[in-house]
C-alpha positions as CSV (number, residue, x, y, z in Angstrom):
1,X,0.0,0.2,-0.1
2,X,1.3,3.6,-0.9
3,X,-0.3,6.2,0.5
4,X,-0.5,9.6,-1.1
5,X,-1.8,13.2,1.0
6,X,-2.0,16.2,-1.1
7,X,-2.3,19.4,0.7
8,X,-0.1,18.0,3.2
9,X,0.8,21.4,4.8
10,X,-3.1,22.1,5.1
11,X,-5.3,21.7,8.4
12,X,-6.6,18.3,7.6
13,X,-3.4,17.2,5.6
14,X,-1.2,17.7,8.8
15,X,-3.8,16.2,10.9
16,X,-4.0,13.1,8.6
17,X,-0.1,13.0,8.5
18,X,0.1,13.0,11.9
19,X,-2.9,10.3,12.4
20,X,-1.1,8.0,10.0
21,X,2.4,8.5,11.9
22,X,0.7,7.3,15.0
23,X,-0.9,4.0,13.1
24,X,2.9,3.3,11.7
25,X,1.8,3.7,8.2
26,X,3.9,5.0,5.4
27,X,3.0,7.8,3.4
28,X,4.4,10.5,1.2
29,X,2.7,14.1,1.8
30,X,2.9,17.0,-0.5
31,X,1.9,20.4,-0.4
32,X,2.1,23.2,-3.1
33,X,5.6,23.9,-3.4
34,X,6.7,20.0,-4.0
35,X,3.7,19.2,-6.5
36,X,1.5,21.8,-8.1
37,X,-1.5,20.4,-8.7
38,X,-2.7,22.5,-11.9
39,X,0.5,21.1,-13.8
40,X,-1.1,18.5,-15.9
41,X,2.7,17.1,-16.8
42,X,4.1,17.2,-13.1
43,X,1.7,15.6,-12.0
44,X,1.1,12.8,-14.5
45,X,5.0,12.2,-14.0
46,X,4.5,12.2,-10.4
47,X,2.0,10.1,-9.8
48,X,3.5,7.4,-12.2
49,X,6.5,7.0,-10.8
50,X,4.7,6.8,-7.8
51,X,2.1,4.7,-8.1
52,X,-0.1,5.2,-5.1
53,X,-2.9,3.0,-4.1
54,X,-4.7,5.6,-2.0
55,X,-4.6,9.1,-2.5
56,X,-6.2,11.7,-0.1
57,X,-6.6,14.8,-2.1
58,X,-6.6,17.3,0.8
59,X,-5.1,20.1,-1.4
60,X,-7.8,22.8,-1.9
61,X,-8.2,26.7,-2.1
62,X,-10.4,27.5,0.9
63,X,-10.3,31.7,0.8
64,X,-14.2,31.5,0.2
65,X,-14.7,35.6,0.4
66,X,-11.9,36.1,-2.2
67,X,-12.9,33.3,-4.6
68,X,-15.7,35.8,-5.5
69,X,-13.3,38.0,-7.3
70,X,-9.6,38.5,-7.0
71,X,-9.1,35.0,-6.1
72,X,-11.7,33.7,-8.6
73,X,-9.2,32.5,-11.1
74,X,-7.0,30.4,-8.5
75,X,-10.5,29.0,-6.9
76,X,-11.1,27.4,-10.5
77,X,-8.0,26.3,-11.1
78,X,-7.1,24.5,-7.9
79,X,-10.6,23.2,-7.1
80,X,-11.5,22.2,-10.5
81,X,-8.8,21.7,-12.6
82,X,-6.3,20.8,-10.1
83,X,-9.0,18.2,-8.7
84,X,-9.4,16.7,-12.4
85,X,-5.8,16.6,-13.2
86,X,-5.4,14.3,-10.0
87,X,-8.6,12.6,-10.2
88,X,-7.3,11.1,-13.8
89,X,-3.6,10.6,-12.9
90,X,-5.4,8.7,-10.0
91,X,-7.5,6.4,-12.5
92,X,-4.6,5.6,-14.5
93,X,-2.8,3.9,-11.4
94,X,-5.9,2.5,-10.4
95,X,-5.7,4.5,-6.9
96,X,-8.3,4.5,-4.4
97,X,-9.1,8.6,-4.1
98,X,-10.6,10.1,-1.1
99,X,-11.9,13.8,-2.3
100,X,-13.0,16.3,0.7
101,X,-15.8,18.3,-0.3
102,X,-17.8,21.1,1.8
103,X,-21.4,22.0,3.2
104,X,-21.2,24.9,0.9
105,X,-22.4,22.5,-2.4
106,X,-25.7,23.2,-0.2
107,X,-27.9,26.9,-0.7
108,X,-29.0,26.4,3.5
109,X,-32.3,26.5,2.8
110,X,-33.3,23.0,4.2
111,X,-34.3,23.5,8.1
112,X,-33.7,19.6,8.5
113,X,-30.3,17.8,7.9
114,X,-29.0,17.5,4.3
115,X,-28.6,13.8,2.9
116,X,-25.8,12.5,1.0
117,X,-28.7,12.4,-2.1
118,X,-30.2,15.7,-2.0
119,X,-30.0,18.5,-4.3
120,X,-27.2,20.4,-4.4
121,X,-27.5,24.3,-5.0
122,X,-24.2,26.3,-4.1
123,X,-24.6,29.8,-3.9
124,X,-21.0,30.6,-4.0
125,X,-17.9,30.6,-6.1
126,X,-16.2,28.6,-3.8
127,X,-19.1,25.7,-3.2
128,X,-19.6,26.0,-7.1
129,X,-15.8,24.8,-7.3
130,X,-15.9,22.3,-4.7
131,X,-18.9,20.4,-6.7
132,X,-17.5,20.7,-10.3
133,X,-14.6,18.8,-8.0
134,X,-17.4,15.9,-6.6
135,X,-18.8,15.8,-10.5
136,X,-15.2,15.3,-11.9
137,X,-14.4,12.5,-9.1
138,X,-17.6,10.6,-9.8
139,X,-17.3,11.0,-13.4
140,X,-13.6,9.8,-13.9
141,X,-12.3,7.8,-10.6
142,X,-14.0,4.7,-10.1
143,X,-13.0,3.8,-6.6
144,X,-14.0,7.1,-5.1
145,X,-14.8,8.6,-1.7
146,X,-16.3,11.8,-1.4
147,X,-16.5,13.2,1.9
148,X,-18.5,16.5,2.5
149,X,-17.9,18.4,5.9
150,X,-18.5,21.8,7.5
151,X,-17.0,24.4,10.1
152,X,-13.4,22.5,10.4
153,X,-11.5,23.6,13.3
154,X,-8.2,21.9,14.4
155,X,-4.5,22.0,15.8
156,X,-3.1,23.1,12.4
157,X,-3.8,26.2,10.5
158,X,-6.1,29.2,11.1
159,X,-9.7,28.6,11.7
160,X,-12.5,29.7,13.5
161,X,-11.2,28.4,17.1
162,X,-7.8,29.8,16.6
163,X,-9.4,33.1,15.6
164,X,-11.9,33.6,18.3
165,X,-9.4,32.6,20.9
166,X,-6.5,35.3,19.4
167,X,-9.1,37.9,19.5
168,X,-10.6,37.4,22.6
169,X,-6.8,38.2,23.9
170,X,-7.1,41.8,22.6
171,X,-10.7,42.3,22.4
172,X,-13.1,42.7,25.3
173,X,-16.4,42.4,23.5
174,X,-16.7,40.3,20.2
175,X,-19.3,40.1,17.6
176,X,-20.4,36.9,16.0
177,X,-23.1,35.7,13.6
178,X,-25.9,33.8,15.2
179,X,-28.3,33.1,12.2
180,X,-26.2,30.7,10.2
181,X,-26.1,27.0,11.6
182,X,-23.8,24.3,11.2
183,X,-21.8,21.6,12.6
184,X,-18.6,22.1,13.8
185,X,-15.9,19.4,12.8
186,X,-12.7,18.8,14.5
187,X,-9.9,18.0,11.9
188,X,-8.9,15.1,13.9
189,X,-12.7,13.2,13.8
190,X,-12.5,13.8,10.0
191,X,-9.0,12.3,9.5
192,X,-10.3,9.6,11.6
193,X,-12.8,9.0,9.3
194,X,-11.4,9.1,5.9
195,X,-8.8,6.4,7.4
196,X,-11.6,4.6,8.3
197,X,-13.4,4.5,5.2
198,X,-10.0,3.1,3.6
199,X,-9.4,0.5,6.6
200,X,-12.8,-0.7,6.4
201,X,-13.5,-1.3,2.6
202,X,-16.6,0.6,2.8
203,X,-18.6,1.4,-0.3
204,X,-17.4,3.9,-2.6
205,X,-19.6,7.0,-2.9
206,X,-20.9,10.3,-0.6
207,X,-20.3,10.7,2.7
208,X,-21.2,13.5,5.2
209,X,-18.8,14.0,8.0
210,X,-19.1,16.6,11.3
211,X,-19.3,16.0,14.4
212,X,-22.7,15.4,16.4
213,X,-24.8,18.2,17.4
214,X,-25.6,22.0,15.8
215,X,-25.1,25.3,16.6
216,X,-24.8,29.2,15.3
217,X,-21.3,30.7,15.1
218,X,-22.7,32.6,18.2
219,X,-23.0,29.6,19.9
220,X,-19.9,27.7,18.6
221,X,-18.2,31.2,20.0
222,X,-19.5,31.2,23.4
223,X,-18.6,27.7,23.8
224,X,-15.0,28.2,22.4
225,X,-14.7,31.2,25.0
226,X,-16.7,29.6,27.9
227,X,-14.9,31.0,31.0
228,X,-13.1,34.0,29.6
229,X,-13.7,37.5,30.6
230,X,-14.8,38.3,27.1
231,X,-18.7,39.7,26.3
232,X,-20.2,37.7,22.5
233,X,-22.7,39.6,21.1
234,X,-24.9,38.0,18.5
235,X,-25.7,39.8,15.0
236,X,-27.3,38.8,11.8
237,X,-25.6,37.9,8.9
238,X,-26.8,41.4,7.3
239,X,-25.4,43.1,10.0
240,X,-22.0,41.2,9.4
241,X,-21.9,41.2,5.1
242,X,-19.6,38.8,3.2
243,X,-18.4,38.3,-0.2
244,X,-19.5,35.1,-0.3
245,X,-23.1,33.6,0.4
246,X,-22.9,31.3,3.4
247,X,-25.7,28.4,3.7
248,X,-28.0,29.7,6.5
249,X,-28.4,26.3,7.6
250,X,-26.1,23.8,6.4
251,X,-26.4,20.9,9.0
252,X,-25.6,17.7,7.2
253,X,-27.3,14.2,8.1
254,X,-24.6,11.7,9.7
255,X,-26.7,8.4,9.6
256,X,-24.8,7.1,6.6
257,X,-21.5,7.9,8.4
258,X,-22.8,5.6,11.7
259,X,-24.4,3.2,9.4
260,X,-20.9,1.9,8.9
261,X,-19.7,1.6,12.3
262,X,-18.0,5.0,12.9
263,X,-18.4,6.1,16.2
264,X,-18.9,10.3,16.2
265,X,-18.4,12.4,19.0
266,X,-20.4,16.0,19.7
267,X,-18.9,19.0,18.6
268,X,-18.6,20.0,22.3
269,X,-16.7,16.9,23.1
270,X,-14.3,17.2,20.2
271,X,-13.9,21.0,21.5
272,X,-12.7,19.7,24.9
273,X,-10.6,17.3,23.7
274,X,-8.8,19.8,21.5
275,X,-8.6,22.5,23.8
276,X,-6.8,20.2,26.0
277,X,-4.2,19.4,23.6
278,X,-3.9,22.8,22.9
279,X,-2.5,23.0,26.7
280,X,-0.3,20.3,26.8
């Protein structure tokens, strides 16, 4: 078994490297400096030489607001064209392909829970690009897993938890959006799940994965900063305008992930475990 991780310096890629190292599984991890996934010739040569049996495609352009204007071309180059290049190369060597997608493929109008089979309707350039990536993977790769996730936080890279903790050090009062609802996801949980899919030889297809439970960004912030002397004020999305449209209610159904035996902790449990790891 030869394992390749793209986006190895990102939030999930870094967490996955840590997990596989703990499990004593040999892997090769590449970031954009080692492999430009938009360079078809370079990718084809690299994949043919390595002949990976598993590719965790964690590389992505994730600057959601920038993707609306100055980052639009890069968003499409990485999330669409880059995915296509890697997917084609993966199929050439008969690799199992794991593609990380997002709740942004939905429009957020469903007040229930989105199932894997529900209609997609992305409202942002980022969401449209990631959905295009999903469709490319489905079309080009025989052995694939598409894992949609949301509100990712963890030890590596910038994320909402890191941002709230940093701002609380210098701001006595923080305003946080309270009318967007979703499921936070700890990178550790996500890394364990994508590994579990491979280990269990789960049925190929689309899966939703986040931690159990749902909340608003405001409720998430309150839990992150619980016990700290900082005032957190709820605001509406209209009061905090952003370039990209975010899904108002993107709670994704987790029953398919659970049906294959994967145990999912609540987002509060995951957050507490993450905060404990910060203090070690």
